[in-house]
PAMI-159559 format. One record per residue (C-alpha): residue in three letters; x, y, z. Coordinates in steps of 0.5 Angstrom, whole numbers, padded with zeros to 4 digits, always signed. Example, Ala and Ser with C-alpha at 12.3 -4.5 7.8 and 13.67 -1.06 7.14 Angstrom:
BEGIN
ALA+0025-0009+0016
SER+0027-0002+0014
//
This chain:
BEGIN
UNK+0201+0026-0016
UNK+0201+0028-0009
UNK+0203+0035-0007
UNK+0211+0037-0006
UNK+0214+0037+0001
UNK+0216+0044-0001
UNK+0209+0047+0000
UNK+0211+0047+0007
UNK+0216+0052+0006
UNK+0215+0059+0009
UNK+0210+0063+0005
UNK+0209+0057+0000
UNK+0202+0058-0004
UNK+0200+0052-0008
UNK+0199+0053-0016
UNK+0193+0051-0020
UNK+0191+0047-0025
UNK+0196+0042-0027
UNK+0201+0046-0023
UNK+0197+0045-0016
UNK+0202+0040-0013
UNK+0208+0045-0013
UNK+0208+0052-0010
UNK+0206+0058-0015
UNK+0210+0063-0010
UNK+0213+0063-0003
UNK+0211+0070-0002
UNK+0213+0075-0007
UNK+0214+0072-0014
UNK+0217+0079-0017
UNK+0223+0078-0012
UNK+0223+0071-0014
UNK+0224+0073-0021
UNK+0230+0078-0019
UNK+0233+0072-0015
UNK+0233+0067-0021
UNK+0235+0073-0026
UNK+0241+0074-0021
UNK+0243+0066-0022
UNK+0240+0065-0015
UNK+0235+0060-0012
UNK+0232+0054-0015
UNK+0225+0052-0017
UNK+0221+0046-0015
UNK+0218+0042-0021
UNK+0217+0036-0018
UNK+0210+0035-0021
UNK+0213+0033-0028
UNK+0212+0026-0030
UNK+0219+0022-0030
UNK+0221+0016-0034
UNK+0227+0012-0036
UNK+0229+0008-0042
UNK+0234+0003-0041
UNK+0238-0002-0046
UNK+0243-0002-0051
UNK+0239+0000-0057
UNK+0235+0006-0053
UNK+0239+0012-0057
UNK+0239+0009-0064
UNK+0231+0007-0062
UNK+0230+0014-0060
UNK+0234+0017-0066
UNK+0229+0013-0071
UNK+0223+0016-0067
UNK+0224+0023-0065
UNK+0226+0030-0068
UNK+0232+0030-0064
UNK+0239+0027-0066
UNK+0241+0022-0061
UNK+0246+0018-0064
UNK+0252+0021-0060
UNK+0249+0024-0054
UNK+0254+0025-0049
UNK+0252+0023-0042
UNK+0249+0029-0037
UNK+0247+0033-0043
UNK+0240+0035-0043
UNK+0236+0035-0050
UNK+0229+0036-0052
UNK+0225+0032-0057
UNK+0218+0031-0060
UNK+0214+0026-0063
UNK+0210+0028-0069
UNK+0204+0025-0073
UNK+0205+0023-0080
UNK+0202+0030-0082
UNK+0208+0033-0077
UNK+0203+0035-0072
UNK+0207+0035-0065
UNK+0204+0029-0061
UNK+0209+0029-0055
UNK+0214+0033-0052
UNK+0220+0031-0047
UNK+0227+0033-0045
UNK+0232+0029-0041
UNK+0239+0026-0040
UNK+0243+0020-0041
UNK+0248+0017-0036
UNK+0251+0012-0041
UNK+0246+0006-0039
UNK+0239+0010-0039
UNK+0236+0016-0042
UNK+0232+0019-0036
UNK+0226+0024-0039
UNK+0221+0028-0036
UNK+0215+0031-0039
UNK+0209+0035-0037
UNK+0205+0033-0031
UNK+0200+0028-0033
UNK+0203+0027-0040
UNK+0207+0021-0039
UNK+0202+0016-0040
UNK+0200+0017-0047
UNK+0207+0018-0049
UNK+0210+0011-0046
UNK+0204+0008-0049
UNK+0206+0010-0055
UNK+0214+0008-0054
UNK+0212+0001-0052
UNK+0208+0000-0058
UNK+0214+0002-0062
UNK+0219-0003-0058
UNK+0218-0009-0063
UNK+0225-0013-0062
UNK+0229-0007-0060
UNK+0233-0008-0053
UNK+0230-0002-0049
UNK+0226-0003-0042
UNK+0221+0003-0040
UNK+0220+0005-0033
UNK+0216+0010-0029
UNK+0220+0014-0025
UNK+0216+0019-0022
UNK+0215+0017-0015
UNK+0223+0016-0015
UNK+0225+0022-0018
UNK+0223+0030-0018
UNK+0225+0035-0023
UNK+0228+0042-0021
UNK+0231+0048-0024
UNK+0237+0052-0022
UNK+0239+0058-0027
UNK+0246+0056-0027
UNK+0245+0049-0028
UNK+0238+0048-0031
UNK+0234+0042-0030
UNK+0236+0037-0025
UNK+0233+0030-0023
UNK+0234+0029-0015
UNK+0231+0023-0011
UNK+0224+0025-0009
UNK+0226+0023-0002
UNK+0232+0028-0002
UNK+0228+0034-0004
UNK+0227+0037+0002
UNK+0235+0037+0004
UNK+0236+0039-0004
UNK+0232+0045-0002
UNK+0236+0047+0004
UNK+0242+0047+0000
UNK+0240+0050-0006
UNK+0235+0056-0004
UNK+0232+0061-0004
UNK+0226+0057-0007
UNK+0222+0061-0013
UNK+0215+0059-0015
UNK+0213+0057-0021
UNK+0210+0064-0023
UNK+0217+0067-0023
UNK+0219+0061-0027
UNK+0214+0062-0032
UNK+0214+0069-0033
UNK+0222+0068-0035
UNK+0220+0063-0039
UNK+0214+0067-0043
UNK+0219+0073-0043
UNK+0224+0068-0047
UNK+0219+0066-0052
UNK+0219+0059-0050
UNK+0213+0055-0051
UNK+0210+0050-0046
UNK+0207+0043-0049
UNK+0200+0043-0048
UNK+0199+0050-0046
UNK+0202+0054-0052
UNK+0201+0048-0057
UNK+0194+0045-0059
UNK+0193+0039-0063
UNK+0195+0042-0070
UNK+0201+0045-0068
UNK+0208+0044-0072
UNK+0215+0045-0069
UNK+0216+0051-0074
UNK+0210+0055-0071
UNK+0213+0054-0064
UNK+0220+0056-0065
UNK+0222+0049-0064
UNK+0227+0048-0070
UNK+0234+0047-0067
UNK+0232+0046-0060
UNK+0228+0040-0061
UNK+0228+0039-0068
UNK+0235+0037-0071
UNK+0235+0038-0079
UNK+0241+0034-0081
UNK+0238+0027-0079
UNK+0235+0021-0082
UNK+0227+0020-0083
UNK+0222+0020-0078
UNK+0215+0021-0078
UNK+0212+0028-0080
UNK+0219+0030-0082
UNK+0216+0032-0089
UNK+0212+0037-0086
UNK+0218+0040-0082
UNK+0222+0040-0088
UNK+0217+0043-0093
UNK+0216+0049-0088
UNK+0223+0050-0087
UNK+0225+0050-0094
UNK+0219+0054-0097
UNK+0218+0058-0090
UNK+0211+0061-0089
UNK+0208+0057-0083
UNK+0201+0057-0082
UNK+0201+0060-0075
UNK+0207+0063-0071
UNK+0208+0064-0064
UNK+0208+0071-0061
UNK+0209+0075-0055
UNK+0203+0079-0052
UNK+0204+0085-0048
UNK+0198+0086-0044
UNK+0194+0092-0042
UNK+0195+0093-0035
UNK+0189+0096-0034
UNK+0186+0089-0032
UNK+0187+0086-0026
UNK+0187+0079-0029
UNK+0191+0075-0034
UNK+0187+0072-0040
UNK+0185+0064-0039
UNK+0189+0059-0043
UNK+0185+0058-0050
UNK+0182+0065-0050
UNK+0181+0067-0057
UNK+0185+0073-0060
UNK+0182+0078-0064
UNK+0184+0084-0068
UNK+0183+0090-0064
UNK+0180+0096-0066
UNK+0173+0093-0065
UNK+0174+0088-0070
UNK+0171+0081-0068
UNK+0176+0077-0073
UNK+0179+0071-0069
UNK+0186+0070-0071
UNK+0189+0066-0066
UNK+0189+0063-0059
UNK+0193+0065-0052
UNK+0197+0060-0048
UNK+0201+0061-0042
UNK+0201+0068-0039
UNK+0204+0071-0033
UNK+0206+0078-0029
UNK+0213+0080-0031
UNK+0217+0084-0026
UNK+0220+0089-0031
UNK+0215+0087-0037
UNK+0209+0087-0033
UNK+0203+0082-0036
UNK+0205+0078-0042
UNK+0203+0072-0045
UNK+0204+0067-0051
UNK+0199+0067-0057
UNK+0199+0063-0063
UNK+0197+0067-0069
UNK+0195+0066-0076
UNK+0201+0067-0080
UNK+0198+0073-0084
UNK+0196+0077-0078
UNK+0200+0084-0079
UNK+0206+0084-0074
UNK+0204+0091-0072
UNK+0196+0090-0071
UNK+0193+0091-0064
UNK+0190+0085-0061
UNK+0185+0083-0056
UNK+0184+0077-0052
UNK+0179+0075-0046
UNK+0177+0083-0046
UNK+0184+0085-0045
UNK+0188+0090-0050
UNK+0195+0087-0053
UNK+0201+0089-0057
UNK+0205+0084-0061
UNK+0213+0082-0060
UNK+0215+0077-0065
UNK+0218+0071-0063
UNK+0217+0066-0069
UNK+0219+0070-0076
UNK+0212+0069-0080
UNK+0216+0068-0086
UNK+0221+0063-0085
UNK+0218+0060-0078
UNK+0225+0060-0074
UNK+0225+0063-0067
UNK+0228+0070-0068
UNK+0228+0073-0062
UNK+0234+0074-0057
UNK+0233+0070-0051
UNK+0232+0075-0045
//
């Protein structure tokens, strides 16, 4: 993926890692966060992969393969779905909308190749056609309307009308504060939906069989998922954020590893924060340490029932 044309906007500073093709900020990520919370501006997410599923069988086919209920999906309503392994581990995550003729989906940068390869293998005699739309469609986000795809060659014109621009650092800080996991960063190869707070948003409990459903249903019924997503309030004395994947250990000089840290950011009100995945039996009031930084917990996923219990900010 080439760099976004919006990196030429005044003050734009490129991100890093998989987010390098878009702007991390445009001069002040704190100001940009406040603008987004006030319902103003937009975020350039054009580095995300986009693909299109056309054909008369697309919704029934997606319904049979994924965790989401697709049978009566209304046009232009965004939805989130997962594809699980036979053991219930999250292998793929995507979001998208249907326009009555095709379902257009977006996923994390670089993640669509493996997902589309899996979907192609699952077509059999189904009347669906999958095409890569990344070069043609750019993902954006606005507070009032949420995610929206715009023609990539119209992205600059869109930005001029939708401004002010907010960078990915502002978007990520607000996402982390809401306790929303990001696939591939806050998850690992062992993640199940119940640990991530995805029961409801991405997993529909009242639908037919799909691969991995037994694990989801068992943990939902019996509770006590193996791990839980939590929000960490980081000690601001360190002028840095923890590395993705860094171990989380019990504080107080202990060395017991109880989880790992995923995404992190500097929130304009909460200060430095991060999402972490911890063993279920980690005491919810235990002080923690990650990458040499002291941290306190705030519950996101209930350790007993495996549901997202924290109100969205």
